[in-house]
DOMARZA-943350 format. One record per residue (C-alpha): residue in one letter; chain; x, y, z; residue number from 1. Coordinates in Angstrom, 2 decimals. Layout:
<sites>
(site "A", "A", (X, Y, Z), NUM)
...
</sites>
This chain:
<sites>
(site "M", "A", (117.80, 126.58, 42.22), 1)
(site "T", "A", (119.05, 124.28, 44.96), 2)
(site "A", "A", (122.75, 123.79, 45.74), 3)
(site "A", "A", (122.54, 120.20, 44.49), 4)
(site "Q", "A", (121.02, 121.28, 41.20), 5)
(site "A", "A", (123.61, 124.03, 40.80), 6)
(site "S", "A", (126.36, 121.48, 41.31), 7)
(site "Q", "A", (124.77, 119.15, 38.78), 8)
(site "A", "A", (124.38, 122.00, 36.31), 9)
(site "E", "A", (128.18, 122.43, 36.13), 10)
(site "G", "A", (129.67, 120.30, 33.34), 11)
(site "T", "A", (127.61, 117.31, 32.19), 12)
(site "T", "A", (124.66, 115.68, 33.96), 13)
(site "Y", "A", (123.42, 112.33, 32.68), 14)
(site "L", "A", (120.00, 110.99, 33.76), 15)
(site "E", "A", (117.99, 107.89, 32.90), 16)
(site "L", "A", (114.40, 106.77, 33.30), 17)
(site "S", "A", (113.92, 103.01, 32.88), 18)
(site "Q", "A", (110.66, 101.26, 33.78), 19)
(site "E", "A", (109.96, 97.55, 33.94), 20)
(site "G", "A", (107.40, 95.78, 31.77), 21)
(site "G", "A", (108.23, 97.57, 28.54), 22)
(site "G", "A", (107.71, 101.13, 29.83), 23)
(site "A", "A", (109.99, 104.13, 29.36), 24)
(site "H", "A", (113.68, 103.40, 28.72), 25)
(site "K", "A", (115.27, 106.75, 27.94), 26)
(site "F", "A", (118.07, 109.14, 28.87), 27)
(site "Y", "A", (118.49, 112.89, 29.22), 28)
(site "E", "A", (121.89, 114.57, 29.21), 29)
(site "V", "A", (122.61, 118.25, 29.91), 30)
(site "T", "A", (126.01, 119.87, 29.33), 31)
(site "V", "A", (126.92, 123.46, 30.26), 32)
(site "A", "A", (129.79, 125.01, 28.29), 33)
(site "G", "A", (130.14, 128.68, 29.16), 34)
(site "T", "A", (126.96, 130.40, 27.98), 35)
(site "T", "A", (125.78, 127.38, 25.99), 36)
(site "V", "A", (123.51, 124.57, 27.21), 37)
(site "L", "A", (123.64, 121.37, 25.17), 38)
(site "V", "A", (120.87, 118.79, 25.60), 39)
(site "R", "A", (120.97, 115.23, 24.28), 40)
(site "Y", "A", (118.03, 112.85, 24.77), 41)
(site "G", "A", (116.54, 109.67, 23.38), 42)
(site "R", "A", (116.28, 105.91, 23.87), 43)
(site "I", "A", (118.96, 104.36, 26.07), 44)
(site "G", "A", (121.63, 102.88, 23.84), 45)
(site "A", "A", (120.94, 105.29, 20.96), 46)
(site "D", "A", (122.86, 108.45, 20.08), 47)
(site "G", "A", (119.65, 110.46, 20.52), 48)
(site "Q", "A", (118.63, 113.97, 19.47), 49)
(site "R", "A", (120.52, 117.17, 20.26), 50)
(site "Q", "A", (119.44, 120.71, 21.12), 51)
(site "S", "A", (121.60, 123.76, 21.77), 52)
(site "S", "A", (120.65, 127.00, 23.55), 53)
(site "T", "A", (122.78, 130.09, 24.18), 54)
(site "F", "A", (122.28, 132.50, 27.13), 55)
(site "P", "A", (123.60, 136.00, 27.93), 56)
(site "T", "A", (125.83, 134.88, 30.83), 57)
(site "P", "A", (127.25, 131.63, 32.27), 58)
(site "D", "A", (125.06, 132.09, 35.37), 59)
(site "K", "A", (121.90, 132.17, 33.23), 60)
(site "A", "A", (123.10, 129.09, 31.34), 61)
(site "R", "A", (123.66, 127.20, 34.59), 62)
(site "A", "A", (120.23, 128.29, 35.87), 63)
(site "A", "A", (118.55, 127.09, 32.69), 64)
(site "A", "A", (120.38, 123.75, 32.91), 65)
(site "A", "A", (119.38, 123.35, 36.56), 66)
(site "K", "A", (115.74, 123.99, 35.63), 67)
(site "K", "A", (115.86, 121.30, 32.94), 68)
(site "I", "A", (117.47, 118.83, 35.32), 69)
(site "G", "A", (114.93, 119.56, 38.04), 70)
(site "E", "A", (112.02, 119.02, 35.64), 71)
(site "K", "A", (113.37, 115.61, 34.62), 72)
(site "V", "A", (114.09, 114.54, 38.20), 73)
(site "R", "A", (110.50, 115.37, 39.14), 74)
(site "K", "A", (109.36, 113.10, 36.31), 75)
(site "G", "A", (111.34, 110.16, 37.70), 76)
(site "Y", "A", (114.72, 110.50, 36.00), 77)
(site "A", "A", (117.74, 109.72, 38.17), 78)
(site "P", "A", (121.52, 110.10, 37.80), 79)
(site "A", "A", (123.07, 107.12, 36.02), 80)
(site "V", "A", (126.27, 105.91, 34.41), 81)
(site "R", "A", (126.14, 105.94, 30.64), 82)
(site "G", "A", (126.48, 102.45, 29.17), 83)
(site "Q", "A", (125.48, 100.43, 32.23), 84)
(site "R", "A", (121.95, 99.83, 30.95), 85)
(site "A", "A", (121.63, 98.10, 27.60), 86)
(site "A", "A", (119.38, 99.31, 24.82), 87)
(site "R", "A", (115.92, 97.76, 24.96), 88)
(site "A", "A", (114.98, 95.89, 21.82), 89)
(site "V", "A", (112.42, 97.54, 19.57), 90)
(site "T", "A", (109.72, 95.19, 18.33), 91)
(site "R", "A", (110.49, 94.01, 14.84), 92)
(site "R", "A", (107.57, 92.34, 13.18), 93)
(site "Q", "A", (108.09, 88.60, 13.12), 94)
(site "V", "A", (106.19, 86.92, 10.32), 95)
(site "T", "A", (106.10, 83.44, 8.88), 96)
(site "S", "A", (105.79, 82.65, 5.21), 97)
(site "A", "A", (104.86, 79.31, 3.69), 98)
(site "P", "A", (104.94, 78.31, 0.01), 99)
(site "S", "A", (101.82, 79.08, -1.95), 100)
(site "T", "A", (99.33, 76.32, -2.64), 101)
(site "A", "A", (98.20, 78.06, -5.84), 102)
(site "R", "A", (98.92, 76.20, -9.05), 103)
(site "S", "A", (100.25, 79.24, -10.94), 104)
(site "T", "A", (101.85, 82.63, -10.33), 105)
(site "A", "A", (100.25, 86.08, -10.45), 106)
(site "P", "A", (100.81, 88.24, -13.57), 107)
(site "V", "A", (104.06, 89.80, -12.32), 108)
(site "L", "A", (105.57, 92.21, -14.86), 109)
(site "W", "A", (108.86, 92.86, -13.04), 110)
(site "R", "A", (110.52, 92.14, -9.71), 111)
(site "F", "A", (113.31, 93.93, -7.80), 112)
(site "R", "A", (115.03, 92.18, -4.88), 113)
(site "T", "A", (116.26, 94.48, -2.08), 114)
(site "G", "A", (118.09, 91.82, -0.07), 115)
(site "A", "A", (116.06, 91.94, 3.16), 116)
(site "S", "A", (112.44, 91.49, 4.23), 117)
(site "A", "A", (110.42, 94.55, 3.16), 118)
(site "F", "A", (107.39, 96.20, 4.78), 119)
(site "G", "A", (107.53, 99.71, 3.33), 120)
(site "I", "A", (105.89, 100.62, 0.05), 121)
(site "H", "A", (104.61, 103.76, -1.62), 122)
(site "V", "A", (103.72, 104.34, -5.25), 123)
(site "D", "A", (102.88, 107.72, -6.81), 124)
(site "E", "A", (102.69, 109.20, -10.28), 125)
(site "D", "A", (106.46, 109.32, -10.69), 126)
(site "R", "A", (108.07, 106.58, -8.64), 127)
(site "C", "A", (107.80, 103.38, -6.65), 128)
(site "W", "A", (109.36, 103.26, -3.18), 129)
(site "V", "A", (110.37, 100.18, -1.19), 130)
(site "G", "A", (111.92, 100.09, 2.31), 131)
(site "N", "A", (113.38, 97.00, 3.98), 132)
(site "Q", "A", (114.50, 95.81, 7.42), 133)
(site "R", "A", (118.11, 96.90, 6.83), 134)
(site "G", "A", (117.07, 100.53, 6.47), 135)
(site "D", "A", (117.47, 100.52, 2.69), 136)
(site "V", "A", (114.95, 102.53, 0.71), 137)
(site "Y", "A", (115.03, 102.29, -3.08), 138)
(site "T", "A", (113.12, 104.35, -5.64), 139)
(site "L", "A", (112.23, 102.88, -9.01), 140)
(site "G", "A", (110.47, 104.05, -12.13), 141)
(site "H", "A", (107.21, 102.38, -13.09), 142)
(site "D", "A", (109.16, 100.35, -15.65), 143)
(site "G", "A", (111.40, 98.97, -12.88), 144)
(site "E", "A", (114.47, 101.15, -13.44), 145)
(site "V", "A", (116.27, 101.68, -10.11), 146)
(site "L", "A", (116.77, 105.44, -9.60), 147)
(site "A", "A", (118.14, 106.05, -6.11), 148)
(site "H", "A", (119.06, 104.47, -2.78), 149)
(site "Y", "A", (118.55, 105.95, 0.70), 150)
(site "S", "A", (120.40, 104.47, 3.67), 151)
(site "L", "A", (118.52, 104.99, 6.95), 152)
(site "P", "A", (119.88, 104.12, 10.44), 153)
(site "D", "A", (117.40, 101.32, 11.18), 154)
(site "G", "A", (114.78, 99.03, 9.67), 155)
(site "V", "A", (111.86, 100.59, 7.79), 156)
(site "K", "A", (108.46, 99.64, 9.23), 157)
(site "C", "A", (106.36, 101.58, 6.72), 158)
(site "L", "A", (106.38, 104.26, 4.05), 159)
(site "V", "A", (103.58, 106.82, 4.02), 160)
(site "A", "A", (102.83, 109.86, 1.86), 161)
(site "D", "A", (101.24, 113.24, 2.53), 162)
(site "D", "A", (100.71, 114.97, -0.80), 163)
(site "F", "A", (104.22, 114.97, -2.34), 164)
(site "W", "A", (106.09, 114.36, 0.93), 165)
(site "I", "A", (107.26, 110.79, 1.54), 166)
(site "Y", "A", (108.00, 109.58, 5.07), 167)
(site "A", "A", (109.70, 106.43, 6.38), 168)
(site "G", "A", (108.86, 105.20, 9.87), 169)
(site "C", "A", (111.90, 103.37, 11.26), 170)
(site "D", "A", (112.70, 101.06, 14.15), 171)
(site "D", "A", (114.91, 103.77, 15.72), 172)
(site "G", "A", (111.77, 105.76, 16.61), 173)
(site "Q", "A", (112.38, 108.39, 13.93), 174)
(site "V", "A", (110.23, 109.32, 10.96), 175)
(site "Y", "A", (112.39, 110.44, 8.04), 176)
(site "D", "A", (111.33, 112.82, 5.27), 177)
(site "L", "A", (112.55, 111.37, 1.95), 178)
(site "S", "A", (111.08, 114.09, -0.26), 179)
(site "A", "A", (114.41, 115.83, -0.93), 180)
(site "K", "A", (117.74, 114.49, -2.13), 181)
(site "V", "A", (119.04, 114.21, 1.45), 182)
(site "P", "A", (116.64, 112.58, 3.96), 183)
(site "F", "A", (116.15, 114.10, 7.39), 184)
(site "A", "A", (114.40, 113.18, 10.63), 185)
(site "A", "A", (111.11, 115.08, 10.51), 186)
(site "Y", "A", (109.47, 113.56, 13.60), 187)
(site "T", "A", (110.82, 111.96, 16.75), 188)
(site "I", "A", (108.38, 109.58, 18.43), 189)
(site "A", "A", (108.28, 109.47, 22.24), 190)
(site "E", "A", (111.00, 107.16, 23.52), 191)
(site "D", "A", (108.53, 104.84, 25.26), 192)
(site "V", "A", (106.32, 104.36, 22.17), 193)
(site "D", "A", (107.11, 101.20, 20.21), 194)
(site "I", "A", (105.96, 102.09, 16.68), 195)
(site "F", "A", (103.98, 99.49, 14.78), 196)
(site "W", "A", (102.44, 101.60, 12.01), 197)
(site "L", "A", (102.07, 105.22, 10.87), 198)
(site "D", "A", (99.90, 107.47, 8.77), 199)
(site "I", "A", (100.23, 111.17, 8.10), 200)
(site "H", "A", (97.61, 113.67, 6.98), 201)
(site "E", "A", (98.17, 117.41, 6.46), 202)
(site "G", "A", (101.40, 117.25, 8.45), 203)
(site "V", "A", (99.77, 115.56, 11.46), 204)
(site "L", "A", (101.37, 112.21, 12.30), 205)
(site "D", "A", (99.30, 109.32, 13.66), 206)
(site "V", "A", (101.31, 106.61, 15.44), 207)
(site "S", "A", (99.94, 103.17, 16.29), 208)
(site "D", "A", (101.96, 101.10, 18.75), 209)
(site "R", "A", (102.59, 97.68, 20.28), 210)
(site "D", "A", (100.26, 98.29, 23.24), 211)
(site "G", "A", (97.28, 99.34, 21.12), 212)
(site "G", "A", (97.87, 103.01, 21.75), 213)
(site "L", "A", (97.27, 105.78, 19.23), 214)
(site "T", "A", (99.37, 108.95, 19.50), 215)
(site "V", "A", (98.87, 112.07, 17.39), 216)
(site "I", "A", (101.78, 114.51, 16.89), 217)
(site "D", "A", (101.92, 117.81, 15.02), 218)
(site "H", "A", (104.59, 119.15, 12.63), 219)
(site "E", "A", (106.75, 120.44, 15.52), 220)
(site "E", "A", (106.74, 116.97, 17.14), 221)
(site "E", "A", (104.43, 118.30, 19.82), 222)
(site "F", "A", (101.87, 115.96, 21.36), 223)
(site "Q", "A", (98.25, 116.60, 20.32), 224)
(site "W", "A", (96.25, 113.73, 21.77), 225)
(site "S", "A", (96.32, 109.99, 22.41), 226)
(site "R", "A", (93.91, 107.11, 23.00), 227)
(site "S", "A", (94.26, 103.54, 24.23), 228)
(site "S", "A", (92.15, 101.19, 22.15), 229)
(site "V", "A", (90.62, 98.03, 23.64), 230)
(site "G", "A", (93.16, 95.79, 21.89), 231)
(site "D", "A", (96.91, 95.68, 21.48), 232)
(site "S", "A", (99.28, 95.24, 18.49), 233)
(site "G", "A", (98.12, 98.23, 16.43), 234)
(site "W", "A", (99.18, 97.21, 12.93), 235)
(site "M", "A", (96.70, 99.55, 11.22), 236)
(site "V", "A", (96.24, 103.30, 11.27), 237)
(site "R", "A", (94.64, 105.34, 8.49), 238)
(site "A", "A", (93.57, 108.98, 8.61), 239)
(site "D", "A", (91.44, 111.43, 6.64), 240)
(site "D", "A", (89.86, 114.85, 7.29), 241)
(site "H", "A", (87.23, 113.41, 9.61), 242)
(site "A", "A", (88.73, 110.55, 11.57), 243)
(site "V", "A", (91.64, 108.29, 12.46), 244)
(site "Y", "A", (90.92, 104.57, 11.93), 245)
(site "H", "A", (92.88, 102.34, 14.29), 246)
(site "G", "A", (93.13, 98.58, 13.74), 247)
(site "H", "A", (94.36, 96.31, 16.53), 248)
(site "S", "A", (93.87, 92.86, 18.09), 249)
(site "R", "A", (90.20, 93.52, 18.93), 250)
(site "G", "A", (89.03, 95.14, 15.70), 251)
(site "V", "A", (88.88, 98.67, 14.29), 252)
(site "T", "A", (88.17, 101.82, 16.30), 253)
(site "A", "A", (87.47, 105.23, 14.73), 254)
(site "Y", "A", (88.33, 108.44, 16.59), 255)
(site "A", "A", (87.45, 112.01, 15.66), 256)
(site "A", "A", (90.37, 113.68, 13.88), 257)
(site "D", "A", (90.60, 116.37, 16.57), 258)
(site "G", "A", (90.75, 113.76, 19.34), 259)
(site "T", "A", (87.42, 114.76, 20.89), 260)
(site "G", "A", (86.20, 111.19, 21.19), 261)
(site "Q", "A", (85.51, 107.74, 19.81), 262)
(site "L", "A", (83.17, 107.60, 16.82), 263)
(site "W", "A", (82.66, 103.83, 16.62), 264)
(site "H", "A", (84.26, 100.46, 17.27), 265)
(site "T", "A", (83.77, 97.29, 15.24), 266)
(site "A", "A", (84.96, 93.85, 16.31), 267)
(site "T", "A", (86.45, 92.22, 13.22), 268)
(site "Q", "A", (86.83, 88.53, 12.45), 269)
(site "G", "A", (90.28, 88.19, 14.02), 270)
(site "N", "A", (93.13, 90.53, 14.90), 271)
(site "V", "A", (93.85, 93.27, 12.36), 272)
(site "L", "A", (97.21, 92.88, 10.59), 273)
(site "F", "A", (96.89, 95.54, 7.88), 274)
(site "G", "A", (94.63, 98.37, 6.79), 275)
(site "W", "A", (93.67, 100.17, 3.59), 276)
(site "Q", "A", (91.29, 103.06, 2.98), 277)
(site "E", "A", (89.13, 104.41, 0.20), 278)
(site "H", "A", (86.94, 107.51, 0.30), 279)
(site "D", "A", (83.98, 105.89, 2.06), 280)
(site "A", "A", (85.40, 102.67, 3.51), 281)
(site "V", "A", (88.34, 101.13, 5.36), 282)
(site "Y", "A", (89.54, 97.59, 4.70), 283)
(site "A", "A", (90.99, 95.44, 7.48), 284)
(site "G", "A", (93.07, 92.34, 6.75), 285)
(site "T", "A", (92.93, 89.94, 9.70), 286)
(site "G", "A", (94.58, 86.89, 11.20), 287)
(site "R", "A", (91.34, 84.95, 10.74), 288)
(site "R", "A", (91.87, 84.77, 6.96), 289)
(site "V", "A", (89.54, 87.54, 5.87), 290)
(site "V", "A", (89.52, 91.12, 4.63), 291)
(site "Q", "A", (86.53, 93.11, 5.87), 292)
(site "R", "A", (85.16, 96.33, 4.38), 293)
(site "L", "A", (83.86, 98.77, 7.01), 294)
(site "A", "A", (81.83, 101.90, 6.30), 295)
(site "K", "A", (83.73, 104.97, 7.49), 296)
(site "D", "A", (80.66, 106.74, 8.84), 297)
(site "T", "A", (79.23, 103.90, 10.96), 298)
(site "G", "A", (81.81, 101.10, 11.14), 299)
(site "R", "A", (79.26, 98.65, 9.72), 300)
(site "V", "A", (80.79, 95.61, 7.97), 301)
(site "E", "A", (79.71, 95.91, 4.34), 302)
(site "A", "A", (81.53, 92.95, 2.80), 303)
(site "T", "A", (83.89, 90.10, 3.71), 304)
(site "Y", "A", (86.58, 88.63, 1.44), 305)
(site "G", "A", (87.65, 85.11, 2.40), 306)
(site "C", "A", (91.25, 83.89, 2.04), 307)
(site "D", "A", (92.90, 80.59, 2.93), 308)
(site "A", "A", (95.52, 81.87, 5.41), 309)
(site "P", "A", (96.08, 84.93, 7.67), 310)
(site "V", "A", (95.99, 88.17, 5.68), 311)
(site "Y", "A", (99.19, 90.22, 5.85), 312)
(site "S", "A", (98.16, 92.97, 3.41), 313)
(site "C", "A", (95.31, 94.29, 1.30), 314)
(site "A", "A", (94.50, 97.02, -1.22), 315)
(site "T", "A", (91.80, 97.98, -3.69), 316)
(site "S", "A", (91.40, 99.55, -7.09), 317)
(site "P", "A", (89.54, 102.92, -7.03), 318)
(site "D", "A", (86.26, 102.81, -5.08), 319)
(site "G", "A", (86.85, 99.15, -4.22), 320)
(site "H", "A", (85.97, 97.78, -7.67), 321)
(site "Y", "A", (88.58, 95.08, -7.14), 322)
(site "V", "A", (89.92, 94.00, -3.74), 323)
(site "F", "A", (93.35, 92.39, -3.41), 324)
(site "A", "A", (94.86, 90.50, -0.47), 325)
(site "G", "A", (98.19, 88.86, 0.36), 326)
(site "D", "A", (98.36, 85.96, 2.81), 327)
(site "S", "A", (100.97, 84.21, 4.94), 328)
(site "S", "A", (101.26, 81.41, 2.37), 329)
(site "S", "A", (102.80, 83.53, -0.41), 330)
(site "S", "A", (99.51, 83.88, -2.28), 331)
(site "V", "A", (97.78, 86.96, -3.66), 332)
(site "Y", "A", (93.99, 87.12, -4.20), 333)
(site "C", "A", (91.71, 89.18, -6.40), 334)
(site "F", "A", (88.04, 89.68, -5.44), 335)
(site "A", "A", (85.09, 91.46, -6.97), 336)
(site "A", "A", (83.60, 94.23, -4.80), 337)
(site "D", "A", (80.85, 91.96, -3.49), 338)
(site "G", "A", (83.33, 89.40, -2.11), 339)
(site "T", "A", (83.40, 86.96, -5.03), 340)
(site "R", "A", (86.88, 85.45, -5.35), 341)
(site "L", "A", (88.17, 85.82, -8.90), 342)
(site "W", "A", (91.53, 84.14, -8.40), 343)
(site "K", "A", (94.23, 83.02, -6.00), 344)
(site "L", "A", (97.78, 82.93, -7.38), 345)
(site "G", "A", (101.32, 82.64, -6.01), 346)
(site "T", "A", (103.39, 85.78, -5.58), 347)
(site "G", "A", (106.51, 84.05, -6.83), 348)
(site "G", "A", (108.50, 85.79, -4.08), 349)
(site "G", "A", (107.30, 85.20, -0.53), 350)
(site "S", "A", (104.32, 86.60, 1.38), 351)
(site "A", "A", (103.17, 90.14, 0.56), 352)
(site "L", "A", (103.70, 92.19, 3.74), 353)
(site "S", "A", (102.37, 95.42, 2.20), 354)
(site "M", "A", (100.73, 96.33, -1.09), 355)
(site "Q", "A", (99.42, 99.30, -3.05), 356)
(site "Y", "A", (97.32, 99.68, -6.18), 357)
(site "H", "A", (98.21, 102.37, -8.72), 358)
(site "D", "A", (97.13, 102.90, -12.31), 359)
(site "E", "A", (96.04, 99.30, -13.05), 360)
(site "K", "A", (99.11, 97.84, -11.34), 361)
(site "L", "A", (99.34, 96.11, -7.97), 362)
(site "Y", "A", (102.68, 96.61, -6.21), 363)
(site "L", "A", (103.77, 94.13, -3.53), 364)
(site "V", "A", (106.66, 94.03, -1.05), 365)
(site "S", "A", (107.37, 90.69, 0.52), 366)
(site "T", "A", (109.16, 88.52, 3.05), 367)
(site "D", "A", (111.97, 87.79, 0.61), 368)
(site "G", "A", (112.62, 91.53, 0.17), 369)
(site "S", "A", (111.11, 91.84, -3.29), 370)
(site "L", "A", (109.16, 94.70, -4.81), 371)
(site "A", "A", (106.93, 93.16, -7.48), 372)
(site "C", "A", (104.74, 94.92, -10.04), 373)
(site "V", "A", (101.62, 92.90, -10.89), 374)
(site "D", "A", (99.43, 93.66, -13.91), 375)
(site "A", "A", (96.00, 94.39, -12.43), 376)
(site "S", "A", (94.23, 95.62, -15.55), 377)
(site "E", "A", (90.84, 94.20, -16.52), 378)
(site "A", "A", (92.46, 92.19, -19.32), 379)
(site "A", "A", (95.23, 90.81, -17.08), 380)
(site "I", "A", (92.80, 89.87, -14.31), 381)
(site "S", "A", (90.64, 88.03, -16.83), 382)
(site "A", "A", (93.66, 86.30, -18.40), 383)
(site "A", "A", (94.95, 85.26, -14.96), 384)
(site "Q", "A", (91.61, 83.55, -14.27), 385)
(site "S", "A", (92.34, 81.27, -17.23), 386)
(site "G", "A", (95.99, 80.75, -16.22), 387)
(site "T", "A", (97.67, 83.08, -18.73), 388)
(site "V", "A", (100.38, 85.26, -17.11), 389)
(site "P", "A", (103.51, 87.04, -18.41), 390)
(site "V", "A", (107.11, 86.09, -17.68), 391)
(site "A", "A", (108.43, 88.41, -14.96), 392)
(site "Q", "A", (111.47, 90.60, -15.67), 393)
(site "D", "A", (114.17, 90.44, -12.98), 394)
(site "I", "A", (115.44, 93.99, -12.27), 395)
(site "K", "A", (119.14, 94.43, -11.50), 396)
(site "L", "A", (120.71, 97.09, -9.27), 397)
(site "A", "A", (122.75, 99.72, -11.11), 398)
(site "A", "A", (126.44, 99.65, -10.19), 399)
(site "A", "A", (126.79, 103.44, -9.80), 400)
(site "L", "A", (123.53, 104.04, -7.98), 401)
(site "P", "A", (123.70, 107.18, -5.78), 402)
(site "T", "A", (123.14, 106.65, -2.04), 403)
(site "Y", "A", (121.74, 109.31, 0.31), 404)
(site "A", "A", (121.82, 109.28, 4.13), 405)
(site "P", "A", (120.53, 111.71, 6.78), 406)
(site "P", "A", (122.97, 114.48, 7.79), 407)
(site "A", "A", (124.59, 113.74, 11.14), 408)
(site "S", "A", (125.22, 117.40, 12.01), 409)
(site "P", "A", (124.96, 120.95, 10.62), 410)
(site "A", "A", (128.45, 120.49, 9.17), 411)
(site "A", "A", (127.15, 117.70, 6.94), 412)
(site "V", "A", (124.78, 120.05, 5.09), 413)
(site "A", "A", (125.88, 121.67, 1.81), 414)
(site "T", "A", (126.71, 125.37, 2.17), 415)
(site "V", "A", (126.32, 128.51, 0.05), 416)
(site "T", "A", (127.77, 131.97, 0.69), 417)
(site "A", "A", (124.86, 133.84, -0.87), 418)
(site "V", "A", (121.60, 133.28, -2.66), 419)
(site "P", "A", (122.26, 133.90, -6.38), 420)
(site "A", "A", (119.88, 136.33, -8.05), 421)
(site "S", "A", (118.74, 133.54, -10.37), 422)
(site "D", "A", (118.02, 131.21, -7.44), 423)
(site "A", "A", (114.36, 130.85, -6.48), 424)
(site "G", "A", (115.36, 129.65, -3.00), 425)
(site "V", "A", (113.76, 130.81, 0.23), 426)
(site "V", "A", (115.82, 131.89, 3.28), 427)
(site "V", "A", (114.79, 130.64, 6.72), 428)
(site "E", "A", (116.34, 131.29, 10.13), 429)
(site "C", "A", (116.57, 129.28, 13.37), 430)
(site "V", "A", (115.23, 131.31, 16.29), 431)
(site "Q", "A", (115.45, 130.54, 20.00), 432)
(site "E", "A", (111.97, 130.69, 21.56), 433)
(site "G", "A", (112.03, 129.72, 25.22), 434)
(site "G", "A", (113.45, 126.23, 25.47), 435)
(site "R", "A", (112.95, 125.37, 21.79), 436)
(site "I", "A", (114.51, 126.34, 18.50), 437)
(site "R", "A", (111.90, 127.31, 15.92), 438)
(site "V", "A", (112.43, 128.07, 12.24), 439)
(site "H", "A", (110.85, 131.15, 10.62), 440)
(site "V", "A", (110.96, 132.57, 7.09), 441)
(site "V", "A", (113.23, 135.54, 6.37), 442)
(site "S", "A", (112.41, 136.00, 2.67), 443)
(site "D", "A", (109.66, 138.42, 1.67), 444)
(site "G", "A", (106.18, 137.22, 0.79), 445)
(site "Y", "A", (105.72, 134.75, 3.65), 446)
(site "E", "A", (104.05, 134.90, 7.03), 447)
(site "P", "A", (107.01, 135.61, 9.40), 448)
(site "A", "A", (105.23, 134.28, 12.51), 449)
(site "W", "A", (104.59, 130.83, 11.05), 450)
(site "N", "A", (106.89, 127.95, 11.92), 451)
(site "V", "A", (108.71, 125.92, 9.29), 452)
(site "Q", "A", (108.88, 122.14, 9.64), 453)
(site "F", "A", (112.63, 121.61, 9.63), 454)
(site "P", "A", (115.21, 118.94, 10.57), 455)
(site "R", "A", (116.01, 119.09, 14.30), 456)
(site "A", "A", (119.53, 117.71, 13.82), 457)
(site "I", "A", (120.64, 120.86, 11.96), 458)
(site "R", "A", (118.80, 123.55, 13.97), 459)
(site "Q", "A", (121.16, 126.06, 15.60), 460)
(site "P", "A", (120.13, 129.46, 17.01), 461)
(site "G", "A", (120.86, 132.18, 14.49), 462)
(site "A", "A", (121.70, 129.79, 11.64), 463)
(site "R", "A", (120.21, 130.57, 8.24), 464)
(site "Y", "A", (119.40, 128.11, 5.49), 465)
(site "V", "A", (118.30, 128.31, 1.87), 466)
(site "V", "A", (115.56, 125.87, 0.84), 467)
(site "D", "A", (114.33, 125.22, -2.67), 468)
(site "A", "A", (110.68, 125.92, -1.84), 469)
(site "L", "A", (108.15, 126.25, 0.96), 470)
(site "H", "A", (104.57, 125.06, 0.79), 471)
(site "T", "A", (101.71, 126.19, 2.98), 472)
(site "S", "A", (99.92, 123.65, 5.17), 473)
(site "T", "A", (96.24, 124.09, 5.97), 474)
(site "N", "A", (97.26, 123.85, 9.65), 475)
(site "G", "A", (99.19, 127.11, 9.49), 476)
(site "F", "A", (102.85, 126.22, 8.99), 477)
(site "Y", "A", (105.33, 125.83, 6.13), 478)
(site "R", "A", (106.84, 122.61, 4.83), 479)
(site "V", "A", (110.19, 122.40, 3.07), 480)
(site "R", "A", (110.44, 120.90, -0.38), 481)
(site "G", "A", (113.73, 120.22, -2.10), 482)
(site "E", "A", (117.34, 120.73, -1.04), 483)
(site "I", "A", (118.42, 122.44, 2.19), 484)
(site "R", "A", (121.70, 124.44, 2.16), 485)
(site "R", "A", (123.41, 126.31, 5.02), 486)
(site "L", "A", (123.88, 130.03, 4.34), 487)
(site "V", "A", (127.35, 131.03, 5.60), 488)
</sites>
């Protein structure tokens, strides 16, 4: 290493890379403390992520630090003073919402108000999830009972599911796993990517951004591939085994799931503001007041569903038997599969920014922060056509509701001194591999060479943890399910 790098490698070196025009705006900090090298990195103005590596001697630690510094300098980073540059604002979706022109309200069964505009929604067999712009995520039963509250560091842009794992994409550039009692940051998006929307499939994360880019990241947060679509403002990304469907200002573009190339592109009627998928089709809600159904294999437009204002969200019942849409004027629509409008009704709570259909119910999250459950059964849809709707129940927040937040450090994780004989937990260990800390399984019966997807904030070389269960991914790694406890 050079004399300058050796000098920098003593103590703490702080570097920044800040580009004009909305490019990179990030920092990289290296600290040498004896035989330990501490690295902190992230968006300027944020606390960032931390990594720790231990070396046999102080000289080797200083050499490793100098190598890291040299790599960043070659990429354009330069010494800076922490705090002189301000954090660059992350795009927060600005939407307008006008009162509905419909004469009556949709058949809302119950409504829960979160207190801030809400984009995130996921509904499964057990629970309903809603995430708002304050970083609050609530889980509710299908009857509306509020069960838990998660407090995340920044606004929730979307909630997505991958089997029984639930993820929240936030404005801080992190994607949090909410599947256990304590949430943790499962993915860190590149600092210069301004997230607009996410999808996840078999542990592979697809990120759509402000510039119309599509970035694909694996379970270890390692870059797989990226594409720049012909439009910007990528508010739609959906993925399956065969392709990733990317909706942006110029339409919908499908890419092969392995990133080998573009499969098709279809120019939609207006910029895409939301996307939904079924087995054979994707649905794009657009700013030109329509939802369009596109065949997944060819991109051909198979049907168009006309609304009276820009479409903020859409969803379907299984196989597209019914198609639903929410517009910027606080209305919700129901269409037959062929495009025939069955009704247009008011949401009773602002414009639906996201929606999901589940088990004859349509769940909406809206500009006023509400999660609403709409009866979407055959009987209710027919009754709504004639103006007959139920009186909505207003759900109240429980006074003693438990709140869960991500652990800030390894010390914040619950500890155990041993794994009880009656405990079905699995022991994993953090292992230093080159410049990264991987997590492997120690318990018998597992593939020891496979990596475990694990929170970066609590990885420390040599540390062991007990997890409730591990599940095998088809991509050859393990995923944690349940509680994580430090084994001390």
